[in-house]
C-alpha positions in Angstrom: 69.8 17.9 30.8 72.5 15.6 31.8 76.0 17.1 33.8 77.6 16.8 30.8 75.8 18.9 28.4 75.8 21.4 31.5 79.8 21.5 32.0 80.7 21.0 27.9 83.0 17.7 27.2 84.9 15.6 29.5 88.3 14.4 29.0 87.6 10.7 29.1 90.3 8.4 31.7 91.8 5.6 31.2 92.5 2.4 33.7 95.1 0.7 33.1 95.6 -2.9 33.9 98.2 -3.4 36.6 101.4 -5.2 35.6 101.3 -6.5 38.9 98.2 -8.8 37.9 99.2 -9.8 34.7 99.8 -13.2 36.2 101.4 -14.9 33.3 103.7 -11.5 32.3 104.8 -12.3 35.5 105.5 -15.9 35.4 107.2 -16.1 32.2 109.3 -12.8 33.3 110.3 -14.5 36.7 111.4 -18.0 34.7 113.0 -16.3 32.2 114.9 -14.3 35.0 115.5 -17.5 36.3 116.8 -19.0 33.9 119.5 -16.2 33.1 122.7 -15.3 35.1 124.5 -12.3 35.2 124.5 -9.7 31.8 122.1 -11.9 30.4 120.0 -11.9 33.2 120.8 -7.9 33.8 119.7 -7.2 30.2 116.2 -9.0 29.6 115.5 -7.7 33.1 116.2 -4.1 31.5 114.9 -4.9 28.3 111.8 -6.5 30.0 110.8 -3.0 32.3 112.0 -0.5 29.5 109.8 -2.4 27.2 106.8 -2.8 29.8 107.3 1.4 30.5 107.4 2.4 27.0 103.7 0.1 26.6 102.9 2.3 29.1 104.1 5.4 28.0 102.7 5.2 24.4 98.7 4.5 26.1 98.8 7.8 27.5 99.8 6.7 31.1 101.8 9.4 33.4 104.5 9.3 33.9 105.0 8.7 37.9 102.0 6.2 37.5 104.0 4.2 35.2 107.0 4.4 37.2 104.9 3.0 40.0 103.5 0.6 37.7 106.6 -0.9 37.1 108.1 -0.8 40.5 104.9 -3.7 41.8 105.8 -5.4 38.9 109.0 -6.0 39.7 108.1 -7.3 43.4 105.7 -9.3 41.7 108.0 -10.9 39.8 109.9 -11.3 42.7 107.5 -12.8 45.0 106.8 -15.3 42.0 110.7 -16.1 42.1 110.2 -17.1 45.3 107.6 -19.6 44.6 109.1 -20.4 42.1 112.0 -21.7 44.5 109.5 -22.9 47.3 108.2 -25.1 44.7 111.8 -26.9 43.9 112.4 -26.8 47.6 109.1 -28.8 48.3 110.3 -31.4 45.5 113.6 -32.3 47.2 
């Protein structure tokens, strides 16, 4: 007899693909954030992070995990911004 049959049905767990590993999203966000300045940059960033957070919550991601995902995403975008500027500096 299977363990599921003995213990009853189990609640499936959902694994969320880490936002920080979504390279295309990180790169696009960094490029757009770099292009903008001041209020427009702040609004873009808030809207992006809120939208991603809401998307995770709607998929059933626990709030504490969602917050950690957003923080990791923000760090990945920051690193990408540094790489963008490093490439520009190398080109002269």
